[in-house]
C-alpha positions in Angstrom: -12.0 153.7 40.4 -14.2 152.1 42.7 -14.5 148.3 41.5 -17.9 148.3 40.1 -17.9 144.9 39.7 -18.0 144.0 43.5 -20.2 146.9 44.0 -22.9 145.6 41.6 -22.3 142.2 43.5 -22.8 143.6 47.0 -26.1 145.1 46.0 -27.2 142.0 44.0 -26.4 139.9 46.9 -28.0 142.6 49.4 -31.3 142.4 47.0 -31.4 138.8 46.5 -31.2 138.6 50.5 -33.7 141.0 51.7 -36.1 139.6 48.5 -35.3 136.1 50.2 -36.0 137.2 54.3 -32.6 136.5 55.0 -30.2 138.5 56.9 -27.7 140.6 54.6 -24.5 139.1 54.7 -21.8 141.5 56.4 -19.3 141.7 53.1 -22.2 143.3 51.5 -23.0 146.0 53.1 -19.1 147.2 53.5 -18.4 147.0 49.9 -21.2 149.5 49.2 -19.9 151.6 52.4 -16.6 151.3 50.8 -17.8 152.3 47.8 -19.8 155.4 49.1 -16.6 156.5 50.9 -14.7 156.5 47.7 -17.1 158.3 45.7 -17.1 161.2 48.8 -13.5 161.6 47.5 -13.8 161.2 43.8 -17.0 163.2 43.2 -15.5 163.6 39.6 -15.7 159.5 38.9 -19.3 159.2 39.4 -20.2 159.4 35.6 -17.8 156.7 34.9 -19.5 154.9 37.8 -22.8 155.2 36.4 -21.5 154.0 32.7 -19.7 151.0 34.3 -23.4 149.6 35.9 -26.8 150.3 36.5 -26.3 151.9 39.7 -29.7 154.1 40.1 -31.5 150.8 38.9 -29.7 148.3 41.8 -30.8 151.0 44.4 -34.2 151.1 42.9 -34.3 147.8 43.9 -33.1 148.0 47.4 -35.2 150.9 48.5 -38.7 149.0 49.2 -37.3 145.8 51.0 -35.5 147.9 53.0 -38.7 150.0 54.1 -40.5 146.6 54.4 -37.5 145.1 56.4 -37.2 148.2 58.7 -40.8 148.4 59.5 -42.2 149.3 63.1 -43.5 145.8 64.0 -39.9 144.5 63.1 -37.5 144.6 66.0 -34.1 144.4 64.4 -33.7 145.0 61.1 -30.7 145.8 58.7 -29.6 149.1 59.6 -26.7 149.0 58.5 -27.5 148.2 55.1 -29.5 151.0 55.2 -27.0 153.5 56.4 -24.4 152.7 53.4 -27.2 152.4 51.0 -27.8 156.0 51.9 -24.4 157.1 51.8 -23.7 155.7 48.4 -26.6 157.3 46.9 -26.6 161.1 48.7 -22.7 160.8 47.2 -23.7 159.9 44.0 -26.4 162.2 44.4 -24.2 165.6 45.3 -25.1 168.6 42.9 -25.9 166.5 39.7 -29.5 167.2 38.2 -29.1 164.2 36.1 -28.9 161.7 39.3 -31.5 163.9 40.6 -33.9 162.6 37.3 -32.6 159.2 37.3 -32.8 158.8 41.6 -36.2 160.6 41.4 -38.3 157.2 41.0 -36.8 155.9 44.2 -38.5 159.0 46.6 -42.1 157.3 47.8 -39.4 154.1 48.8 -36.9 156.4 50.7 -39.6 158.5 52.3 -41.4 155.5 53.5 -37.9 154.2 54.9 -37.9 157.4 57.1 -41.7 157.1 58.3 -40.5 153.9 59.6 -37.1 154.7 61.2 -38.5 157.9 62.5 -41.9 156.3 64.3 -42.3 155.5 68.0 -39.6 155.2 70.1 -37.1 154.8 67.4 -37.0 159.3 66.8 -35.0 158.7 70.2 -33.6 155.4 69.7 -29.5 155.9 69.5 -29.6 152.9 66.7 -31.2 154.8 64.3 -29.7 158.1 64.8 -27.2 158.2 62.1 -29.6 156.3 59.5 -31.4 159.5 60.0 -29.2 161.9 59.6 -27.5 160.2 56.6 -31.0 159.5 54.9 -32.2 163.4 55.8 -28.7 164.3 54.0 -29.7 162.0 51.1 -33.0 163.4 50.9 -31.9 166.9 50.7 -29.6 166.0 47.7 -32.4 164.6 45.8 -34.8 167.1 46.0 -32.9 170.4 46.5 -33.5 172.2 43.1 -30.6 173.4 41.6 -31.4 176.2 39.0 -33.0 175.3 35.4 -36.6 174.4 34.2 -36.1 170.0 34.9 -34.5 170.8 38.7 -37.2 173.0 39.7 -40.0 171.2 38.6 -38.9 167.8 40.2 -38.8 170.0 43.6 -42.1 170.9 43.3 -43.6 167.6 42.6 -41.9 166.5 45.3 -42.9 169.2 47.3 -46.3 168.7 46.2 -46.2 165.2 47.8 -44.9 166.4 51.5 -47.6 169.1 51.4 -50.3 166.5 50.6 -51.7 166.6 54.2 -51.5 162.8 54.4 -49.7 161.9 57.6 -47.4 159.5 55.9 -46.1 161.6 53.4 -44.8 164.7 55.7 -41.1 163.1 56.6 -39.9 166.5 57.4 -41.3 166.9 60.4 -40.3 163.8 61.8 -36.4 164.5 60.8 -37.0 167.9 62.6 -37.8 165.9 65.6 -34.8 163.6 65.5 -32.0 164.8 68.3 -29.4 164.0 65.4 -27.6 167.1 63.9 -27.3 165.6 61.0 -31.3 165.2 60.4 -31.9 168.5 61.7 -28.9 169.9 59.0 -30.2 167.9 56.1 -33.8 169.5 56.5 -32.4 173.1 57.2 -30.5 173.3 54.1 -33.0 171.3 52.2 -35.8 173.8 52.9 -33.1 177.0 52.0 -32.7 175.7 48.5 -36.4 174.9 48.5 -37.6 178.4 49.7 -37.4 180.7 46.6 -39.2 183.6 46.6 -41.8 181.9 44.0 -42.9 179.0 47.0 -42.5 180.8 49.8 -46.0 181.8 49.7 -46.4 178.1 50.1 -44.4 177.7 52.8 -45.5 180.2 55.4 -48.8 178.6 55.1 -50.3 175.2 56.7 -49.2 172.1 56.2 -45.8 173.7 55.6 -45.7 176.4 58.2 -45.5 173.5 61.0 -41.7 173.0 59.7 -41.3 176.1 60.4 -42.7 176.4 63.6 -41.1 173.5 64.6 -37.6 175.2 63.9 -38.6 178.4 65.9 -39.3 175.7 68.8 -35.9 173.9 68.8 -34.7 177.4 68.1 -33.4 177.9 71.7 -31.8 174.5 72.2 -29.9 174.6 69.2 -28.5 177.9 70.1 -27.2 176.5 73.2 -25.8 173.0 71.9 -25.7 173.7 67.9 -24.6 176.6 66.4 -24.1 175.3 63.1 -27.9 174.6 63.1 -28.9 177.8 64.4 -27.4 180.0 62.1 -28.8 177.5 59.1 -32.3 178.7 61.1 -31.7 182.4 60.9 -30.8 182.3 57.3 -33.2 180.2 56.6 -35.9 182.7 58.5 -33.6 185.5 56.6 -34.7 184.4 53.3 -38.7 185.2 54.2 -37.6 188.3 55.6 -36.1 189.7 52.8 -38.7 188.7 50.6 -41.4 190.7 52.9 -43.2 187.5 54.7 -42.2 188.5 58.3 -45.6 189.8 58.6 -47.1 186.5 56.9 -45.5 184.5 59.2 -46.5 186.2 62.3 -49.9 186.4 61.9 -49.5 182.5 60.8 -48.0 181.9 64.1 -50.8 183.3 65.7 -53.2 180.9 68.4 -56.7 182.4 68.9 -56.7 182.5 72.5 -53.1 183.7 73.5 -52.0 187.3 72.7 -48.4 185.7 71.5 -47.2 182.0 71.0 -43.9 181.0 72.0 -43.0 180.7 67.9 -44.0 184.4 67.7 -41.8 185.3 70.1 -38.5 183.8 68.7 -39.9 184.9 65.3 -39.6 188.9 66.9 -35.8 187.1 68.1 -34.8 186.2 64.7 -36.6 190.2 63.4 -34.8 192.0 65.4 -31.1 190.4 64.2 -31.9 190.7 60.9 -33.2 194.4 61.6 -29.5 195.1 63.2 -28.0 194.2 59.7 -28.1 196.0 56.6 -31.2 194.6 54.8 -33.6 196.2 52.2 -36.0 199.0 53.0 -38.8 198.7 50.3 -41.9 201.0 50.8 -44.1 199.8 52.5 -41.9 198.2 54.9 -42.9 194.9 55.5 -42.0 194.8 59.5 -45.2 197.1 59.7 -47.0 194.5 62.0 -44.5 195.1 64.5 -46.2 198.5 65.4 -49.8 196.9 65.9 -47.9 193.8 68.1 -46.3 196.2 70.0 -49.8 198.1 70.9 -51.4 194.9 71.3 -49.0 193.1 73.6 -48.2 196.7 75.9 -51.8 197.4 76.3 -52.4 193.5 77.7 -49.4 194.3 79.9 -50.5 197.6 81.1 -54.1 196.2 81.7 -52.8 193.1 83.4 -50.1 194.6 85.7 -53.0 196.8 87.1 -55.2 194.3 87.7 -53.1 192.6 90.6 -54.1 189.5 89.3 -51.5 186.5 88.7 -51.2 186.0 85.2 -49.2 183.0 83.8 -49.5 184.6 80.1 -47.5 187.9 81.6 -44.1 186.5 80.9 -44.4 185.5 77.5 -46.3 188.9 76.3 -43.6 190.7 78.6 -40.8 188.9 76.4 -43.1 189.9 73.0 -43.0 193.7 74.1 -39.6 194.1 74.9 -38.7 192.4 71.9 -41.3 194.7 69.2 -40.0 197.9 71.6 -36.1 196.8 70.4 -37.5 196.2 67.0 -38.6 199.9 66.9 -36.0 201.0 68.5 -33.7 199.9 65.6 -35.9 201.1 63.1 -35.7 204.5 64.3 -31.9 204.7 64.8 -31.8 203.3 61.6 -34.0 206.0 60.0 -32.1 208.6 61.8 -28.8 207.3 60.5 -30.1 207.7 56.6 -31.4 211.2 57.2 -27.7 212.2 59.1 -26.2 210.9 55.6 -29.0 212.0 53.5 -30.0 208.5 52.1 -33.1 207.6 50.1 -35.8 207.2 52.3 -38.2 204.4 52.0 -40.8 202.3 54.6 -39.2 202.7 57.4 -38.8 206.1 56.9 -42.9 205.9 57.3 -43.1 203.7 59.6 -41.4 206.0 62.4 -43.7 208.5 60.5 -46.8 206.6 61.8 -45.3 205.9 65.6 -45.0 209.6 66.0 -48.8 210.3 64.8 -47.9 211.6 61.5 -50.0 209.3 59.6 -52.6 207.7 62.3 -52.6 207.3 66.1 -49.3 208.3 67.8 -47.9 205.3 69.9 -46.2 208.1 72.6 -49.5 208.1 74.7 -49.6 204.5 75.0 -45.6 204.4 75.6 -45.9 206.5 78.7 -48.7 204.6 80.3 -47.3 201.3 79.5 -44.1 202.6 81.2 -46.1 204.3 84.0 -47.8 200.7 84.3 -44.5 198.6 84.7 -42.8 201.1 86.7 -45.7 201.3 89.2 -46.1 197.6 89.0 -42.2 196.5 89.4 -40.1 199.2 91.9 -37.0 199.2 90.9 -34.4 197.2 92.8 -31.7 198.8 95.1 -28.1 197.7 94.2 -29.0 195.2 97.7 -29.6 191.4 97.4 -32.2 191.6 100.4 -34.2 194.1 99.3 -33.9 192.7 95.1 -35.8 189.8 96.8 -38.1 191.9 98.5 -39.3 194.6 95.4 -39.4 191.5 93.5 -41.6 189.0 95.9 -44.2 191.8 96.7 -44.8 193.3 93.6 -45.2 189.7 91.4 -46.7 187.4 93.9 -46.5 184.0 93.1 -44.1 184.3 90.3 -41.0 182.4 91.0 -37.9 184.6 91.2 -36.3 183.2 88.1 -39.7 184.0 86.4 -39.7 187.5 87.4 -35.9 187.8 86.7 -36.7 186.6 83.1 -39.7 188.3 82.1 -39.0 191.6 83.9 -35.0 191.9 82.5 -34.8 195.2 81.3 -39.0 196.1 80.0 -38.5 199.7 81.6 -35.0 200.1 80.1 -35.8 198.8 76.6 -39.1 201.4 76.9 -37.0 204.3 77.9 -34.9 203.7 75.1 -37.4 203.9 72.7 -38.9 207.1 74.2 -35.4 208.5 74.2 -35.2 208.2 70.6 -38.2 209.1 68.9 -38.2 212.3 71.0 -34.3 213.1 69.8 -34.8 216.2 67.4 -38.4 216.2 67.5 -40.4 218.7 70.1 -43.7 217.2 68.6 -43.0 214.2 70.6 -41.7 216.1 73.3 -44.9 217.3 73.7 -46.8 214.4 73.3 -45.0 213.0 76.2 -45.8 216.0 78.5 -49.4 215.9 77.5 -49.5 212.2 78.8 -47.4 212.6 82.0 -44.7 211.2 81.0 -41.8 214.1 81.4 -42.0 213.2 85.1 -42.0 209.5 84.7 -38.9 210.0 82.8 -37.2 211.5 85.2 -38.3 209.4 88.1 -36.5 206.7 86.5 -32.7 208.5 86.2 -31.8 206.1 89.3 -29.9 203.0 89.0 -32.3 199.8 88.6 -30.4 196.3 89.0 -33.1 194.5 86.9 -32.9 197.3 83.9 -29.2 198.0 83.0 -28.0 201.6 82.1 -31.6 202.6 82.9 -30.6 205.7 84.6 -28.4 206.4 81.4 -31.3 205.8 79.1 -33.7 208.0 81.2 -31.1 211.1 81.3 -30.7 210.9 77.7 -34.3 210.6 77.2 -34.9 214.2 79.7 -32.2 215.8 77.5 -33.8 215.1 74.6 -37.7 215.9 76.0 -36.0 219.3 77.1 -33.7 220.4 74.1 -35.9 223.0 72.1 -38.9 222.6 74.2 -39.3 225.3 76.9 -42.8 223.8 78.3 -40.5 220.4 79.4 -37.9 222.5 80.7 -40.0 224.4 82.9 -41.6 221.2 84.4 -37.9 220.2 85.0 -37.2 223.0 86.4 -40.1 222.7 89.0 -38.4 219.3 89.9 -35.0 220.5 91.0 -33.2 218.3 93.1 -32.6 219.0 96.8 -30.4 216.2 97.4 -29.4 212.7 97.0 -30.9 209.5 98.6 -28.3 207.1 99.4 -29.0 203.6 99.8 -29.2 203.6 103.6 -32.5 205.7 102.7 -31.0 209.1 104.2 -31.7 212.1 101.9 -28.2 213.8 101.3 -26.6 217.1 99.8 -26.7 217.0 96.1 -22.8 215.6 95.2 -20.8 218.7 93.2 -20.6 217.0 90.3 -24.4 216.1 90.0 -24.7 219.9 90.4 -23.0 220.5 87.6 -24.3 217.9 85.5 -27.4 219.3 86.0 -26.6 222.9 85.0 -25.7 221.3 82.2 -28.3 219.9 80.7 -30.4 223.2 81.3 -28.3 224.9 79.5 -28.4 222.1 76.7 -31.9 222.7 76.9 -32.2 226.3 76.2 -29.7 225.6 73.5 -27.4 227.9 75.4 
């Protein structure tokens, strides 16, 4: 059992010293720190501690003094004492609704303290990093809803304050800027706990939206530096996707003068990953907005590439186009899997029908158009380093090699893949592709391209699907019988026997033989 008399004396000594503007004697915060460590491993004894001394009243007397003592205008402050007290209260609060109620009166002072230790240069000062992390964990334990009316009401009341719009009240955005992993972790866990279906509509709108935008902006760095933080962020957004708020988020993250924002691109990455795992399939599909997002990015990309002008926005638009294309392909494949298994249909089935023009304009003509624009804008990179550099430089002018590789990686491959899966067992799609001039285009993509891994394989699959059961497409391809194979030296050589057999087999498959 913790020495409650010693803990009482330490808390009272610290309060008296701070009240008299004296330096807190080291034994005081050392005892508080020891008590915090003991509670962490003896959670079952917390009720006995609360019965032995008025711990919440004693802590409540310290918080306003600590907030004053750590005012940004003060160079040196009781950082160690604040850290020790935060650890003690964090551990006393863990999983206890009654403790949350008892500690709630201290929330305004804790919030003021967080504001003070994240202000100006302190947000990046290593001296304050541990304190920021522990305060974030404390806030998580204090506010996280535990179920039940009392805990939910407590969480709602604090959330109302944070969302008041006053700069000094929104401490979550400050903790998200901290470089301390614990500070970020505490906020993510808190938001996961708060993001119930009932609260989510508030969280996808300003001012709470800036919390989610900040998380999206930090996701790439977390992916490389902290897998645990990245996983928590993925879990948070999965809760919004499961409740169907992906379209709300994508729309809210838009900026008027931009075709697509970095936050929207990152959101699409998370949605793409979410859809590859088992998920609900309500009707209408909450991912239906991706079709329009695909149309917007495809239209911008095609126009930009054909203009021949340098366009700093093109790389981010292409990144969004690739992600939208991957999402649509994922949806088509999921629908095909359910069809094969004769499972119940849902919103994604209607989404695929919309893509194919069954319930609105088909995306096929635009898909062929943007594929043609991409192919003309950036010719394939042959597997020779010198030629690759020359091709890329000639195609995009002032863009750096790194920008080129990042922006154009796999664009053609993913567009061809989407066309291929849409055309699978669907001659109507094959007819639309032919009408748009896409059959010849796809056949011309059956070649190796170092910028687009497996482009040739996806193009061959697309050719197979366009030919199957479609005599008109077979006739076009028959007129384009290969005469030979162009080598890397640019010389036309004879067609290898293996390719002759492959070509013959493809034609037989197209005729259904």
